[in-house]
C-alpha positions in Angstrom: 113.0 169.2 104.1 115.9 171.6 104.4 113.6 174.5 105.3 111.8 172.5 107.9 115.1 171.3 109.4 116.4 174.9 109.5 113.3 176.3 111.2 113.3 173.5 113.8 117.0 174.0 114.4 116.5 177.7 115.0 113.7 177.0 117.6 116.0 174.4 119.2 118.8 176.9 119.5 116.5 179.6 121.0 115.0 177.1 123.5 118.5 176.0 124.5 119.6 179.6 124.9 116.6 180.6 127.1 116.7 177.5 129.4 120.5 177.5 129.8 120.5 181.2 130.4 118.0 180.7 133.2 119.8 177.8 134.6 118.7 176.4 138.0 115.5 174.6 138.3 114.3 175.8 134.8 117.2 174.0 133.1 116.9 171.0 135.4 113.2 170.5 134.7 113.7 170.9 131.0 116.5 168.3 131.0 114.3 166.0 133.1 111.5 166.2 130.5 113.9 165.7 127.6 115.3 162.7 129.4 111.9 161.1 129.8 111.1 161.6 126.1 114.5 160.2 125.2 113.9 157.1 127.4 110.5 156.6 125.8 112.1 156.7 122.3 114.9 154.3 123.3 112.4 152.0 125.0 110.5 151.7 121.8 113.6 151.2 119.7 115.0 148.5 122.1 111.6 146.8 122.5 111.5 147.5 126.3 108.0 148.7 125.6 105.5 146.6 123.8 101.9 147.3 122.7 100.5 145.6 125.7 103.2 146.1 128.3 104.7 149.3 129.6 105.6 148.3 133.2 109.4 148.2 132.7 109.4 151.5 130.8 107.3 153.2 133.5 109.6 151.9 136.3 112.5 153.4 134.3 110.6 156.7 134.0 110.1 156.7 137.8 113.8 156.0 138.4 114.8 158.9 136.0 112.4 161.3 137.7 113.8 160.3 141.1 117.3 161.0 139.9 116.5 164.5 138.7 114.5 165.2 141.9 117.5 164.5 144.1 120.2 165.9 141.8 120.1 169.4 143.5 121.1 167.6 146.8 124.4 166.4 145.2 125.4 164.2 142.3 128.1 162.1 144.0 126.0 161.2 147.1 122.3 161.4 146.2 122.5 161.1 142.4 124.7 158.0 142.4 122.6 156.5 145.2 119.5 156.7 142.9 121.5 155.3 140.0 122.5 152.2 142.0 119.1 151.9 143.7 117.5 152.0 140.2 119.5 148.9 139.2 118.0 147.0 142.2 114.5 148.3 141.4 114.7 147.3 137.7 116.1 143.9 138.6 113.4 143.4 141.1 110.8 144.0 138.4 112.7 141.4 136.3 112.7 138.9 139.1 109.2 139.2 140.5 107.5 139.3 137.0 109.6 136.5 135.6 109.3 135.3 132.8 107.5 138.4 131.6 110.7 140.1 130.4 113.9 138.9 128.7 117.3 139.9 130.0 118.1 142.1 127.1 115.0 144.2 127.8 116.0 144.7 131.4 119.6 145.7 130.4 118.2 148.0 127.8 116.0 149.7 130.4 118.9 150.3 132.8 121.1 151.4 129.9 118.5 154.0 128.9 118.5 155.5 132.4 122.3 155.9 132.3 122.6 156.8 128.6 119.9 159.4 128.5 119.0 160.7 131.9 122.4 160.6 133.7 124.6 161.6 130.8 122.3 164.4 129.8 122.1 165.7 133.4 125.8 166.8 133.0 124.5 169.8 131.0 122.9 171.0 134.3 125.9 169.9 136.4 128.2 171.9 134.1 126.0 174.9 134.4 126.2 174.7 138.2 130.0 174.8 138.2 131.5 178.1 139.5 132.4 179.1 135.9 129.5 177.1 134.5 127.5 180.1 133.2 130.2 180.5 130.5 131.6 176.9 130.3 128.2 175.2 129.6 128.1 176.6 126.1 131.1 174.6 125.1 128.8 171.5 125.3 126.9 172.8 122.3 129.9 174.2 120.4 131.5 170.8 120.7 128.4 168.9 119.6 126.1 171.0 117.4 128.9 173.2 116.2 131.1 170.3 115.3 128.2 168.7 113.5 127.5 171.8 111.4 131.2 172.3 110.5 131.7 168.6 109.7 128.6 168.7 107.4 129.8 171.8 105.5 133.4 170.6 105.1 132.2 167.1 104.1 129.9 168.5 101.5 132.6 170.7 100.0 135.7 168.4 100.0 134.6 165.1 101.6 136.2 162.2 99.7 137.2 159.5 102.2 134.5 157.6 104.1 134.9 157.6 107.8 132.5 154.8 108.6 131.3 153.4 105.3 129.0 150.7 106.7 127.6 152.6 109.6 127.3 156.1 108.2 128.2 156.3 104.5 127.7 160.1 104.3 130.3 161.0 106.9 133.9 161.6 105.6 137.3 161.8 107.2 137.6 165.4 105.8 134.3 166.3 107.4 135.5 164.9 110.8 138.7 166.9 110.7 136.7 170.0 109.7 134.3 169.4 112.6 137.1 169.2 115.2 138.9 172.2 113.7 135.6 174.2 113.6 134.7 173.3 117.2 138.2 174.3 118.3 137.9 177.6 116.4 134.5 178.3 118.0 136.0 177.6 121.4 138.9 179.9 120.7 136.7 182.8 119.5 134.3 182.3 122.4 137.2 182.5 124.8 138.4 185.7 123.2 134.9 187.2 123.4 134.4 186.3 127.1 138.0 186.8 128.3 138.5 183.2 129.2 141.7 181.1 128.7 142.0 180.7 124.9 144.0 177.5 124.5 142.1 175.7 127.2 138.7 176.4 125.6 140.0 175.4 122.2 141.4 172.2 123.6 138.2 171.4 125.5 136.1 172.0 122.4 138.4 169.8 120.2 138.2 167.0 122.7 134.5 167.3 123.1 133.9 167.3 119.3 135.8 164.0 119.0 133.6 162.4 121.6 130.5 164.0 120.1 131.2 162.1 116.8 131.4 158.8 118.8 128.0 159.7 120.3 126.5 160.4 116.9 127.8 157.1 115.5 126.7 155.2 118.6 123.2 156.4 118.2 123.3 155.5 114.5 124.6 152.0 115.3 121.6 151.4 117.6 119.2 152.5 114.9 120.8 150.3 112.3 120.7 147.3 114.7 117.1 147.9 115.4 116.3 148.7 111.7 114.7 152.1 112.3 115.4 155.4 110.5 114.7 157.8 113.4 114.0 157.5 117.1 110.9 159.6 116.9 109.1 162.4 115.1 109.0 165.1 117.8 111.3 167.5 116.0 110.3 168.2 112.4 113.2 167.5 110.0 115.4 166.1 112.8 113.5 163.1 114.1 113.3 162.5 117.8 115.1 163.8 120.9 117.8 161.2 120.6 118.3 162.0 117.0 119.2 165.6 117.9 120.8 165.2 121.3 122.8 162.0 120.6 126.1 164.0 120.5 125.2 166.3 123.4 124.7 163.2 125.6 128.3 162.1 125.1 129.8 165.6 125.1 128.3 167.0 128.3 130.2 164.8 130.7 133.4 165.4 128.8 133.0 169.2 129.1 132.1 168.9 132.8 135.2 166.9 133.7 137.6 168.7 131.4 136.3 172.0 132.8 136.9 171.0 136.4 140.4 169.6 135.5 141.8 172.3 133.2 140.1 175.5 134.5 
C-alpha cells in the first residue's frame, strides 16, 4: 500500500508541476475536470445521485462547467454571477420536479458547486495574480507539505489526540509539526526565490492551519455518510476529494493573504 501511495503521490506532484507551470487555459481546464470528478464523488457520497436518477447531478455539472468557462472574463463579475444563477437553476429543478428530490439533496448539490468547483478555482486565480507564478506554490506547501510534515512528526512523537472521535490517528504534536514544517517550507522557498521571507512563512503557516480544517471537514462528511473514501481514482489515496480536501480550503486563503500581504 505504501509503495502504491508513494508512486501515485509522485505522479500527482509531477502533474501538478506541469499544469501549474503552464498556467493559463491548461491549468484552468485541468481544474475544471478535477472539479467535475470531485462533484461526482460528492454527489455519490451525499446521495444527490441515485442509481436511476442523475438529473440534479448533471445540472450541477453544467453549472460548474459554466463557471469555469466564464472565469477568464472575471471572477467578481462573471464568476459570481454564475454562482448566484446556479442557485436559481438548481432550485428550479427542485421546484419543477417536486417531489422528486428532498431538500437535503438540493442543498448538497449547491454545496458541491461551491465546495469543490469554486474553492478549487482559487488555484487558478492565485496563479493569475501578478506574483502568482511564484505565489501559487504556497497552496501546495500549505496543504500537501503540511500533511507530510504532520504525518512524520505524528509518527515519531505523536501522543495527544487532536480529534479522537473524528480522526484518531491525528495528534496535536503532528499538527504543530505540520504548521512548523509548512512555515519552514515557505521560508526556504522565499529565500530561494528572493521573495519576502516572513510574509511567505506567515502565509504558509496560516494556510496549513486552514488545510487541517479542510482535511477534517472532508473526514467528517465521510464519517456521516459511512464511507471510507470518496472514490478510487488515485491508487493508494482514494478519490479526488480524498487528495484535494486540504487544497480546496487552502487555495482561497493563499489567494487573499497574497493580495493583502504582498
